[in-house]
C-alpha positions in Angstrom: -47.2 34.8 -10.9 -48.8 32.9 -8.0 -50.3 34.9 -5.2 -48.3 35.0 -2.0 -50.0 32.5 0.4 -50.6 34.8 3.4 -52.6 32.1 5.2 -49.5 30.0 5.4 -47.3 32.9 6.5 -49.8 33.7 9.2 -49.6 30.1 10.6 -46.0 30.8 11.8 -46.2 31.5 15.5 -42.5 32.4 15.8 -41.9 29.6 18.2 -38.3 29.0 17.0 -38.5 25.2 17.0 -37.2 25.4 13.4 -34.0 27.2 14.2 -31.9 24.1 15.1 -32.9 22.5 11.8 -32.0 25.5 9.6 -28.5 25.2 8.1 -28.1 28.9 7.3 -29.2 30.0 10.7 -26.8 27.6 12.4 -24.0 29.0 10.3 -24.8 32.7 10.7 -26.8 33.1 13.9 -28.8 35.7 12.0 -32.5 35.7 12.5 -33.0 36.9 8.9 -31.3 33.6 7.8 -33.9 31.5 9.7 -37.3 30.2 8.5 -39.3 32.4 10.7 -37.1 35.4 9.8 -37.5 34.8 6.1 -41.3 34.3 6.5 -41.4 37.7 8.2 -39.4 39.3 5.4 -41.6 37.7 2.7 -44.8 38.8 4.5 -43.5 42.4 4.8 -42.5 42.4 1.1 -45.9 41.0 0.0 -47.6 43.7 2.1 -45.6 46.5 0.7 -43.9 47.3 4.1 -40.4 46.8 2.8 -38.9 47.4 -0.7 -36.8 44.9 -2.6 -33.2 45.5 -1.8 -29.9 43.7 -2.2 -30.0 42.7 1.5 -33.5 41.3 1.2 -32.5 39.4 -2.0 -29.5 37.9 -0.2 -31.5 36.6 2.7 -34.1 34.9 0.4 -31.6 33.6 -2.1 -29.5 32.1 0.6 -32.3 29.8 1.7 -31.6 26.2 0.6 -35.3 25.3 0.4 -34.2 22.1 2.2 -37.6 22.2 4.1 -36.1 20.7 7.3 -38.1 23.4 9.1 -41.4 21.8 7.7 -40.5 18.5 9.4 -40.3 20.0 12.9 -42.9 22.8 12.6 -45.8 22.2 15.1 -48.0 24.6 13.2 -47.5 22.7 9.9 -46.4 25.7 8.0 -45.8 24.8 4.4 -42.5 26.6 4.1 -41.8 25.2 0.6 -44.8 26.9 -0.9 -43.9 30.1 0.9 -40.3 30.3 -0.3 -41.4 29.5 -3.9 -44.0 32.2 -3.8 -41.7 34.6 -2.1 -39.0 34.1 -4.7 -41.6 34.5 -7.5 -42.7 37.8 -6.0 -39.1 38.9 -5.5 -38.3 38.0 -9.2 -41.2 40.1 -10.4 -40.1 43.2 -8.5 -36.3 43.2 -8.7 -34.5 44.9 -11.7 -33.5 42.8 -14.7 -29.7 42.8 -14.5 -27.5 41.2 -17.1 -26.6 38.3 -14.9 -30.3 37.5 -14.3 -31.1 37.7 -18.0 -28.2 35.3 -18.7 -29.4 33.0 -16.0 -32.9 32.9 -17.5 -31.5 32.4 -20.9 -29.4 29.4 -19.7 -32.5 27.8 -18.1 -34.5 28.3 -21.2 -31.9 27.1 -23.7 -30.5 24.2 -21.8 -32.9 22.8 -19.3 -36.0 23.3 -21.5 -34.3 22.1 -24.6 -32.8 18.6 -24.3 -31.1 18.6 -27.7 -29.2 21.8 -26.8 -28.3 20.4 -23.5 -27.0 17.2 -25.2 -25.0 19.2 -27.7 -23.4 21.2 -24.8 -22.5 18.0 -22.9 -20.8 16.5 -26.0 -18.7 19.7 -26.3 -17.8 19.7 -22.6 -16.8 16.0 -22.8 -14.5 16.9 -25.7 -13.2 19.8 -23.6 -12.3 17.2 -20.8 -11.0 14.3 -22.9 -8.9 16.5 -25.2 -6.8 17.8 -22.3 -8.0 21.3 -22.9 -9.6 21.5 -19.5 -6.3 20.6 -17.8 -4.4 23.2 -19.8 -7.0 25.9 -19.1 -6.9 25.2 -15.4 -3.1 25.3 -15.3 -3.2 28.7 -17.0 -5.9 30.0 -14.6 -8.1 30.9 -17.4 -11.5 29.8 -15.9 -10.9 32.0 -12.9 -9.9 35.0 -15.1 -13.1 34.8 -17.1 -15.3 34.2 -14.1 -16.1 30.5 -14.9 -14.1 28.9 -12.1 -17.1 27.8 -10.1 -18.7 26.3 -13.2 -15.5 24.5 -14.2 -14.9 23.1 -10.8 -18.5 21.8 -10.6 -18.3 20.0 -13.9 -18.4 16.2 -13.3 -16.5 13.8 -15.4 -18.8 13.3 -18.4 -19.4 9.8 -19.9 -20.4 9.1 -23.5 -24.1 10.1 -24.0 -26.6 7.3 -23.8 -29.1 6.9 -26.5 -32.2 6.1 -24.4 -34.6 3.5 -25.9 -38.3 3.9 -25.3 -38.7 0.4 -24.0 -36.4 -2.0 -22.1 -37.9 -5.5 -21.9 -37.9 -7.5 -18.7 -35.6 -10.4 -18.2 -37.8 -13.5 -18.5 -41.5 -13.3 -17.9 -42.9 -9.7 -17.7 -44.5 -9.0 -14.3 -45.6 -5.5 -15.1 -44.7 -2.3 -16.8 -43.2 0.8 -15.2 -42.3 4.2 -16.6 -38.9 5.9 -15.7 -38.5 9.6 -15.2 -35.0 10.6 -16.4 -35.3 14.4 -16.0 -32.9 16.9 -17.6 -29.5 16.9 -15.8 -29.9 13.2 -14.7 -30.2 11.9 -18.3 -26.8 13.4 -19.2 -24.8 13.5 -15.9 -26.2 10.6 -14.0 -26.5 7.9 -16.7 -25.1 5.1 -14.6 -27.9 5.5 -12.0 -30.6 5.4 -14.7 -29.0 2.4 -16.4 -28.8 0.7 -13.0 -32.4 1.4 -12.2 -33.4 -0.1 -15.6 -31.2 -3.1 -15.0 -32.6 -3.9 -11.6 -36.2 -3.4 -12.7 -35.6 -5.7 -15.7 -34.1 -8.4 -13.4 -37.2 -8.2 -11.2 -39.4 -8.8 -14.2 -40.5 -5.2 -15.0 -40.6 -3.8 -18.5 -39.3 -0.2 -18.4 -40.8 2.5 -20.6 -38.9 5.8 -21.0 -41.2 8.4 -22.6 -39.1 10.4 -25.0 -41.2 13.6 -24.6 -40.5 14.0 -20.9 -38.2 16.8 -19.7 -37.1 18.8 -16.7 -39.4 18.5 -13.6 -39.4 22.3 -13.1 -37.5 22.4 -9.8 -34.7 24.7 -11.1 -37.3 27.2 -12.4 -39.2 27.2 -9.1 -36.0 27.9 -7.1 -35.3 30.7 -9.5 -38.7 32.4 -9.0 -40.0 31.4 -12.4 -43.2 29.5 -11.7 -44.8 30.2 -15.1 -42.0 28.4 -16.9 -41.9 25.6 -14.3 -45.7 25.0 -14.8 -45.1 24.7 -18.5 -42.5 22.0 -18.0 -44.9 20.2 -15.5 -47.7 20.1 -18.1 -45.2 18.7 -20.6 -44.4 15.9 -18.3 -48.1 15.2 -17.5 -48.6 14.8 -21.3 -45.5 12.6 -21.7 -46.6 10.2 -19.0 -50.4 10.2 -19.8 -51.0 6.6 -20.7 -53.8 4.2 -19.7 -51.7 1.1 -19.1 -53.0 -1.1 -16.3 -56.0 1.1 -15.6 -57.3 -1.3 -13.0 -54.3 -0.3 -10.9 -54.5 3.4 -11.5 -52.0 3.5 -14.3 -48.4 2.5 -14.8 -46.1 3.3 -11.8 -43.6 6.1 -12.6 -40.3 5.6 -10.8 -37.7 8.4 -10.3 -34.1 8.0 -9.3 -33.3 11.5 -8.2 -35.1 12.6 -5.0 -34.8 16.3 -5.9 -36.9 15.6 -9.0 -39.2 13.3 -7.2 -39.9 16.0 -4.6 -41.1 18.4 -7.3 -43.0 15.7 -9.2 -44.8 14.8 -6.0 -46.2 18.3 -5.7 -47.6 18.8 -9.2 -51.1 18.7 -7.7 -50.3 21.7 -5.6 -48.8 23.6 -8.5 -51.4 22.7 -11.1 -54.6 22.3 -9.1 -56.8 22.9 -12.2 -55.1 20.1 -14.1 -57.1 16.9 -13.9 -54.1 14.7 -14.6 -51.9 16.1 -11.8 -53.5 14.2 -9.0 -53.4 10.8 -10.8 -49.8 11.6 -11.9 -48.5 12.1 -8.4 -50.4 9.0 -7.1 -48.4 6.9 -9.6 -45.0 8.1 -8.4 -42.5 6.0 -6.5 -38.9 6.6 -5.5 -36.7 3.8 -7.0 -35.3 2.6 -3.7 -38.8 2.4 -2.1 -40.2 0.6 -5.2 -37.5 -2.0 -5.4 -37.4 -2.6 -1.6 -41.1 -3.3 -1.6 -41.3 -5.2 -4.9 -41.4 -9.1 -4.9 -38.0 -10.5 -5.9 -37.7 -13.6 -8.1 -36.5 -16.7 -6.4 -32.8 -17.1 -6.8 -32.0 -13.5 -7.4 -29.4 -12.6 -4.8 -26.6 -10.1 -4.4 -22.9 -10.9 -4.0 -21.5 -10.1 -0.5 -19.9 -6.8 0.0 -17.8 -6.6 3.2 -17.4 -2.9 3.1 -18.5 0.2 5.1 -21.0 2.3 3.1 -21.9 5.7 4.3 -25.5 6.6 3.6 -26.3 10.3 2.9 -30.0 11.3 3.3 -30.9 14.0 0.7 -33.2 16.7 2.1 -35.7 16.1 -0.7 -35.9 12.4 0.2 -36.1 13.1 3.9 -38.2 16.2 4.2 -40.5 16.1 1.2 -40.9 12.5 0.1 -40.3 11.1 3.7 -38.7 8.0 2.1 -35.3 8.2 3.8 -35.5 4.7 5.2 -35.8 2.9 1.9 -32.1 3.2 0.7 -31.1 1.4 3.9 -33.8 -1.3 3.4 -32.8 -1.8 -0.2 -29.1 -2.1 0.4 -29.7 -4.5 3.3 -30.3 -7.0 0.6 -26.5 -7.1 0.1 -24.8 -9.6 2.4 -22.1 -8.4 4.7 -22.5 -4.7 3.9 -22.0 -2.3 6.8 -24.4 0.7 6.4 -23.6 3.8 8.4 -25.6 7.0 8.2 -23.6 10.2 7.7 -23.5 12.3 10.9 -26.0 15.2 10.9 -28.0 13.7 8.1 -30.8 16.1 9.0 -28.7 19.1 7.9 -28.4 20.0 4.2 -25.0 19.3 2.4 -25.3 22.5 0.4 -25.9 20.7 -3.0 -29.4 22.1 -3.4 -29.9 22.4 -7.2 -27.9 25.4 -8.5 -27.1 26.5 -5.0 -23.3 25.7 -5.2 -23.2 28.1 -8.2 -25.3 30.9 -6.9 -24.3 30.7 -3.2 -20.8 29.2 -3.4 -19.6 30.4 0.0 -22.4 28.9 2.1 -22.5 25.8 -0.1 -18.8 25.3 0.6 -19.2 25.9 4.4 -22.0 23.2 4.5 -20.0 20.8 2.4 -17.0 21.2 4.7 -19.1 19.9 7.6 -20.2 16.8 5.6 -16.6 16.1 4.4 -15.4 16.4 8.0 -17.9 13.7 9.0 -16.9 11.5 6.1 -13.2 11.8 6.9 -13.8 10.7 10.4 -16.0 7.8 9.3 -13.6 6.8 6.5 -16.1 4.7 4.5 -15.3 2.6 1.5 -18.2 4.1 -0.5 -20.8 6.9 -0.1 -24.3 6.5 -1.4 -26.8 9.4 -2.0 -30.2 9.2 -3.7 -30.0 12.6 -5.3 -27.7 13.6 -8.2 -27.1 17.2 -7.0 -26.0 16.0 -3.5 -23.9 13.3 -5.0 -22.0 15.7 -7.3 -21.5 18.2 -4.4 -20.2 15.5 -2.1 -18.0 14.0 -4.8 -16.4 17.4 -5.4 -15.6 17.8 -1.7 -14.2 14.2 -1.4 -12.1 14.6 -4.5 -9.9 17.1 -2.5 -9.3 14.9 0.5 -10.3 11.3 -0.3 -10.4 10.9 -4.1 -10.6 7.1 -3.9 -14.0 7.3 -2.2 -16.8 7.0 -4.8 -20.2 8.6 -4.4 -23.0 6.7 -6.1 -26.7 6.1 -6.0 -28.0 3.1 -3.8 -29.5 1.4 -6.9 -26.1 1.6 -8.7 -24.4 -0.2 -5.8 -27.1 -2.8 -5.7 -27.0 -3.4 -9.5 -23.2 -3.9 -9.3 -23.7 -6.6 -6.7 -26.4 -8.3 -8.7 -24.6 -8.5 -12.0 -22.2 -11.4 -12.7 -18.6 -10.4 -12.7 -17.2 -9.7 -16.1 
């Protein structure tokens, strides 16, 4: 377990400038649901002044780790590091209940083992396509056995892609890039990954997909399991350890999910003794940023799209990667498109990793705000650069505007670049 960073906690001067940026504080008005309140709780827990209790757990577990507070903090408190360490400390001190043991088992068996995750996805797809899901819902069985949240969060699953290790460029090869696919993304966000590969190939990039890569470690960090997260991080360092183009510092690693990208970008903080961590993070690039800055071949243009597209800014893209402008820049390549930011883009949508499953009430409250903004905006499409946010928003829209699709910016661009079938 990592030591609690008291120096970071002590930097908080209790000014309160973070309060208007904290979604849980805005919803509850409870000081314990604010960044400075949680910092005080974690400092007291680390110092042995308060014991672990259900109330303390609730306050720390309800944090979205959106890190909007970091963006506005005048004292530059690294709240992300604090909440991760606080949850690790909490995890080491709270009792091992059955639900926590099952949660840990699920993380170990599925997220850490791609083959098991793939097998589960194939079974779930059969569950959907056979009509069994519809019958089970009609009979109310998921709710009766306590699986209603999981069943409602399940996206429509596509046939599983067999990812090749190399995707050649179209025409002359400009350079090689590596693609991070992650764990959930490679089974539930395949269109985004295919689109990323497609656009990169059109721009002359050969795309390498290292087969040994896996989960970025974010889910384990959020669950207070840093040891397991670090093991996954080291696995990815090894998977992407190549010496291609050494004169440029190595092959660029692009990622298409900002939640993963945010964690990948901080491998140096989590693994300071790993020599590879620094060079790994230096090679990272969000797909929208990379494509927007890359030189485009002459003659490669997008078909016009005279539609209104609402752009959602994921917290990870905005507050950690600071790349929120690049989806707009990338989609501006599409003629006649009307790009409109979703109102209150600085506030989290509630789709933070496993948050909709572990904190369903707060996640639904935050989602309702976003859906309200989208209903008033009435866009033709919604784009979001993070799979968790996209799935969360799509679930909410399905109840009120099922015709509105939520996709990644690179997917929309690729659709406009490809010739019509």
